[in-house]
C-alpha positions in Angstrom: 91.0 140.2 103.8 94.8 140.5 103.8 96.2 143.4 105.9 98.7 146.1 105.0 101.7 144.2 103.6 104.0 144.8 106.6 101.4 145.1 109.4 102.2 142.7 112.3 100.9 139.2 112.2 100.2 137.4 115.5 99.2 133.7 115.8 98.4 132.0 119.0 97.9 128.2 119.5 95.3 127.0 122.0 95.4 123.2 121.5 98.2 120.8 120.5 96.1 117.6 120.2 92.6 116.2 120.8 92.2 116.0 124.5 94.4 119.0 125.3 93.4 121.5 128.1 90.2 123.3 127.3 91.1 126.4 129.4 94.2 127.2 127.3 92.5 129.5 124.8 91.6 132.3 127.3 95.1 133.5 128.2 96.1 133.2 124.5 93.2 135.3 123.4 94.0 137.9 126.1 97.5 138.2 124.8 96.4 138.5 121.2 94.0 141.3 122.1 96.8 143.1 123.9 99.1 142.7 120.9 96.5 144.2 118.6 95.8 147.1 120.9 99.6 147.9 121.1 100.6 147.4 117.5 97.6 146.7 115.3 97.9 144.2 112.5 96.1 140.8 112.3 95.7 138.0 114.8 94.7 134.4 114.5 93.9 131.6 117.0 94.7 128.1 115.9 93.6 124.8 117.4 95.5 121.7 116.3 93.5 118.7 117.4 94.2 115.8 115.0 96.5 112.8 114.8 96.4 109.7 112.7 94.4 107.7 115.3 92.1 110.5 116.4 91.0 111.0 112.8 90.1 107.3 112.4 88.3 107.3 115.7 86.3 110.4 114.5 85.3 108.4 111.4 84.0 105.6 113.6 81.9 108.1 115.6 80.6 109.5 112.3 79.5 106.0 111.3 77.4 105.7 114.4 76.1 109.3 114.2 76.2 111.2 110.9 76.2 114.5 112.9 79.2 113.5 114.9 82.8 112.9 113.9 84.4 116.3 114.7 86.5 117.3 117.8 84.5 116.1 120.8 85.8 119.0 123.0 85.0 121.7 120.4 82.3 123.3 122.6 84.5 123.4 125.7 87.5 124.8 123.8 85.7 127.4 121.7 82.7 128.6 123.6 84.6 130.6 126.3 86.5 132.7 123.7 84.3 132.8 120.7 82.6 136.2 121.5 86.0 137.9 122.2 87.5 136.5 119.1 84.7 137.9 116.9 84.6 141.2 118.8 88.4 141.8 118.3 88.6 140.4 114.8 90.7 137.4 115.9 90.1 134.8 113.2 90.0 131.1 114.1 91.7 128.4 112.0 91.6 124.7 113.1 91.5 121.1 112.0 88.8 120.3 114.6 86.5 119.3 111.7 88.2 115.9 111.8 86.0 113.5 109.9 83.1 115.8 109.6 84.1 119.5 109.0 80.6 120.6 107.9 79.0 119.3 111.1 81.7 121.1 113.2 80.9 124.3 111.3 77.2 123.9 112.0 78.0 123.4 115.6 79.9 126.6 115.8 77.1 128.5 114.1 74.7 127.1 116.7 77.1 128.1 119.4 77.2 131.7 118.2 73.4 131.8 118.1 73.2 130.5 121.6 75.7 133.2 122.7 73.7 135.9 121.0 76.4 136.7 118.6 76.2 137.7 114.9 76.4 134.7 112.7 80.1 134.4 111.8 81.4 133.7 108.3 82.6 130.1 108.5 84.5 128.3 105.7 84.7 124.6 105.4 87.8 123.2 103.7 87.4 120.0 101.6 89.7 117.7 99.6 91.5 115.7 102.3 88.9 112.9 102.5 89.7 110.2 99.9 87.3 107.6 101.3 84.8 107.8 98.4 84.7 105.0 95.8 86.0 107.4 93.2 89.4 107.3 94.9 89.7 103.5 95.1 91.5 103.0 91.8 94.0 105.7 92.8 94.7 104.1 96.2 94.9 100.6 94.8 97.4 101.7 92.2 99.7 102.8 95.1 99.0 100.2 97.7 98.0 97.1 95.7 96.8 93.9 97.4 97.1 95.1 101.0 94.3 97.5 100.4 91.9 94.6 99.4 92.8 92.6 102.5 91.6 95.2 105.1 88.4 96.8 106.3 89.0 100.6 105.7 87.9 103.0 108.3 89.2 106.3 106.9 91.4 107.6 104.1 92.9 111.1 104.2 95.5 113.1 102.4 97.6 115.6 104.2 96.7 118.8 102.3 98.4 122.2 102.7 97.7 125.8 103.4 96.3 127.1 100.1 92.6 126.4 100.7 92.9 127.9 104.2 94.5 131.0 102.8 91.9 131.3 100.1 89.1 131.0 102.6 90.6 133.7 104.8 91.1 136.0 101.7 87.4 135.4 100.9 86.4 136.9 104.3 86.1 133.8 106.5 86.2 134.6 110.2 86.5 130.9 111.1 88.0 128.2 109.0 87.2 124.5 109.8 89.3 121.8 108.2 89.9 118.1 108.4 93.3 116.6 107.8 95.6 119.5 106.8 99.2 119.2 107.8 99.8 120.6 111.3 102.1 123.5 110.3 99.7 124.5 107.5 97.3 125.9 110.1 99.9 128.7 110.6 101.1 128.9 106.9 97.5 129.5 105.8 97.0 132.7 107.8 100.5 133.9 107.0 99.9 133.3 103.3 96.6 135.2 103.4 98.1 138.1 105.5 101.2 138.8 103.5 100.0 137.7 100.1 103.1 135.5 99.3 103.3 133.7 96.1 102.8 130.0 96.4 106.4 129.4 95.3 108.0 131.9 97.7 109.8 129.0 99.2 111.8 130.8 101.9 108.8 132.6 103.3 106.7 129.5 103.3 109.4 127.5 104.9 109.8 130.1 107.7 106.1 130.1 108.4 106.1 126.3 108.3 108.7 126.1 111.0 106.8 128.8 113.0 103.8 126.5 112.7 105.9 123.6 113.8 106.8 125.4 116.9 103.2 126.3 117.6 101.5 123.1 116.6 102.1 121.1 119.8 100.7 123.7 122.1 102.4 123.9 125.5 105.4 121.7 124.5 107.5 124.7 123.3 106.5 126.6 126.5 108.1 124.1 128.7 105.4 121.4 128.9 107.0 118.3 127.3 110.4 120.0 128.0 110.2 119.9 131.8 112.6 117.6 133.7 113.1 118.5 137.4 116.6 119.3 138.4 117.8 119.2 134.8 115.4 121.3 132.9 113.3 123.2 135.5 110.2 124.9 134.4 108.4 127.4 136.6 104.7 127.0 137.5 104.2 124.0 135.2 100.6 123.5 136.6 99.7 126.8 134.8 101.9 126.4 131.7 101.1 128.9 129.0 100.4 128.2 125.3 102.5 129.8 122.6 102.0 133.0 120.6 104.1 133.8 117.5 104.8 137.0 115.6 105.6 136.2 112.0 107.3 138.7 109.8 107.0 139.4 106.0 109.8 137.0 105.2 108.6 134.1 107.4 110.9 134.8 110.4 109.2 134.6 113.7 109.4 135.4 117.4 107.9 132.8 119.7 106.6 133.7 123.1 103.8 132.5 125.4 100.5 133.8 126.7 101.0 136.5 129.3 100.4 135.9 133.0 100.9 132.1 132.6 103.5 129.6 133.8 106.1 127.8 131.8 109.0 129.3 129.8 110.1 129.9 126.3 113.9 129.5 126.0 116.6 128.7 123.5 116.5 125.1 124.8 112.8 124.7 124.7 112.6 126.2 121.2 115.5 124.1 119.8 114.0 120.9 121.3 110.6 121.6 119.7 112.2 122.7 116.4 113.8 119.3 116.0 110.7 117.4 117.3 109.5 114.8 114.8 111.7 116.3 112.0 113.2 113.4 110.0 115.8 115.5 108.1 116.6 119.1 109.3 117.7 120.0 105.8 114.6 118.6 104.1 111.5 118.7 106.2 108.7 117.6 103.9 105.3 119.3 104.1 102.5 119.8 101.5 103.5 123.5 101.3 107.3 123.4 101.0 110.4 121.5 101.8 111.9 123.3 104.8 115.6 123.5 105.6 116.6 124.5 109.1 120.2 123.4 108.8 121.5 127.0 108.7 118.7 128.6 110.7 119.5 130.9 113.7 117.7 130.8 117.0 118.3 133.7 119.4 116.8 134.7 122.7 115.9 138.4 122.4 114.3 138.8 125.9 112.8 136.6 128.6 110.3 134.2 127.1 110.9 135.6 123.6 113.0 133.6 121.1 113.5 134.5 117.4 113.9 132.0 114.6 115.4 133.3 111.4 117.2 132.0 108.3 115.0 129.1 107.5 115.4 128.2 103.8 112.8 126.6 101.6 112.8 124.4 98.5 110.1 123.4 96.0 107.4 121.2 97.4 107.0 117.7 96.2 104.7 116.6 93.5 103.0 114.1 95.8 100.9 114.1 99.0 101.0 111.7 101.9 97.9 109.6 102.4 97.0 107.5 105.5 94.6 104.6 105.2 93.3 103.6 108.6 91.7 100.2 108.8 90.3 97.8 111.4 93.0 95.8 113.2 91.3 93.5 115.5 91.3 94.0 119.3 93.7 95.0 122.0 93.0 93.0 125.2 94.6 94.2 128.5 94.5 93.0 132.0 96.2 94.2 135.2 96.5 92.9 138.7 98.6 94.1 141.7 100.9 92.2 144.1 102.3 93.7 147.2 104.4 92.7 150.2 107.2 90.1 150.6 107.9 88.2 147.4 105.5 90.4 145.4 107.7 90.4 142.3 108.0 86.6 142.4 104.2 86.2 142.6 103.7 88.6 139.7 106.2 86.7 137.6 104.4 83.4 138.5 101.1 84.9 137.5 102.5 85.9 134.1 103.8 82.3 133.6 100.3 81.0 134.4 98.8 83.2 131.8 101.3 82.2 129.2 100.5 78.5 129.8 96.7 79.2 129.9 96.8 81.3 126.6 99.3 79.5 124.3 97.6 80.9 121.2 98.3 84.5 122.2 101.6 86.4 122.1 101.5 88.2 125.4 103.2 91.5 126.3 104.1 91.3 130.0 105.0 94.3 132.0 105.9 94.5 135.7 105.0 98.0 136.5 107.4 99.1 139.2 110.1 96.7 138.0 110.2 96.7 134.2 107.6 98.1 131.9 108.4 101.3 129.8 111.8 99.8 128.8 110.4 96.3 128.2 109.9 94.8 124.8 106.9 93.0 123.2 108.7 89.7 123.0 109.5 89.7 126.7 113.2 89.1 126.1 114.4 91.8 128.4 112.1 90.7 131.2 113.3 87.1 130.8 116.9 88.2 130.9 116.4 90.4 134.0 117.1 88.4 137.2 114.1 88.3 139.6 114.4 91.0 142.2 112.7 91.8 145.5 110.2 94.5 144.6 107.4 94.7 147.1 104.9 96.8 145.1 104.3 95.4 141.6 101.4 95.9 139.1 101.3 93.1 136.5 100.0 94.2 133.1 99.4 91.6 130.3 98.3 92.6 126.8 97.7 90.9 123.5 96.7 91.9 120.0 93.8 89.6 119.1 92.1 89.0 115.7 88.6 88.7 117.2 86.7 89.8 120.3 86.2 86.2 121.6 89.9 85.7 121.9 90.3 89.1 123.5 87.6 88.3 126.1 89.5 85.1 127.0 92.5 87.0 128.1 90.3 89.3 130.3 88.7 86.3 131.9 92.0 84.6 132.7 93.4 87.7 134.4 90.2 88.0 136.5 90.5 84.4 137.5 93.9 85.1 139.1 92.0 86.5 142.0 91.4 83.0 143.5 93.3 80.7 141.1 96.5 82.2 142.3 99.2 83.2 143.0 98.4 84.5 146.5 97.5 88.1 147.3 96.5 89.5 143.9 94.0 92.3 143.8 92.7 95.3 142.0 92.0 93.6 138.7 91.2 95.8 135.7 90.5 94.6 132.2 90.0 96.5 129.0 89.0 95.6 125.4 89.8 98.2 122.7 89.2 98.0 119.0 92.6 98.4 117.2 93.3 100.6 114.2 96.2 100.0 111.9 97.6 102.2 109.2 98.7 101.9 105.6 100.5 104.9 104.0 101.3 105.9 100.5 102.0 108.9 98.3 99.6 110.1 95.6 100.0 112.7 92.9 99.2 116.1 94.2 97.1 116.7 91.1 94.8 113.8 92.1 93.8 115.7 95.3 91.8 118.8 94.4 91.2 121.0 97.4 89.0 124.0 98.2 86.5 125.5 100.6 82.8 126.4 100.8 81.2 129.1 103.0 78.6 127.7 105.3 75.3 129.0 104.3 73.7 131.4 106.8 
């Protein structure tokens, strides 16, 4: 299914995380259709909907319902654009399979049937899930005793672009994956389109960084960038999502969906380019080690920025694996104090809770006084002299081993209503199961990957 070697390649992103805006895909698809009409080539729509915690939560949902465990917003994200994507040969690549890619694929097939569309060719990527007993010896050899001391929820390797590319080359119109590395959602289509060798490191690195610019959705288009009076972004309420044109050597031009708000500028691209990159000269991914230390970023026209000169080095012999496991409970309680001496009353309420719950290490925040910049030990709060804030929301939280202990904190916060201090109101309490993570590296050869076409 690869196109003419130098035909244009356009990739648009319609989601940067699970819970992103479900109306983002429409303008991106409109823009891709326009690009194809103007210049031909190939177009892909990607949805990046996974993070470490969201994948573990998906696994928990699958435990409760074997037909669940994929992106819960899949229908809202995909249904409005599925017909147009199929009609205009815009192929869809996503990790919204999460913990259950086959179920996600079946859901898409049902969606197409309900919309009266021809049954699309859907590929399901496998290999990332290492939860089976067959993998326990491998994981134990890397993690040792800590693995035996926890209740595992999910185990997934960050796999790369090769199975995505293979599925596309085999004719898939839609590719559903679980835990592939975020940039690989872009590298897979580029690899299939241009037919690069798997060791064409510079091209793979360029596509990887294009994927890195796309993967967080509206961030590169001014979303996470906006800071009024310092980094102003027009029409942020209707911020567009990004569209990239990737060339035959991995260079790219980043723009945004037409007729949308936001901006793509040198500053927004550079900010996103460095986002979560531990070493600009050696950004490790399953596909390549990317080096942006000598890359060039140039604005070529309004809302169009080119990235060139990314270099690549041989990928590592290992893959990262995350083991998510049960981590007890997070207990939270909030109560508000207002008017004269509100801050003093909130501080007194926190002291009461500390005395009432000596077995718990409490995180105390005075929202409106000191919260975001506070620390778990409370040292900064203790060192900050009491002020005269008249509108304070007290938040108290603790990590608890068991639910009974977590419920005790919730009860004590509720009791502040009448047990004092004076004037507290608006109590809210929440108990949330906690998930913790162990990480390790495993030999790449121990994680075979591939795909299967969903049977019609």
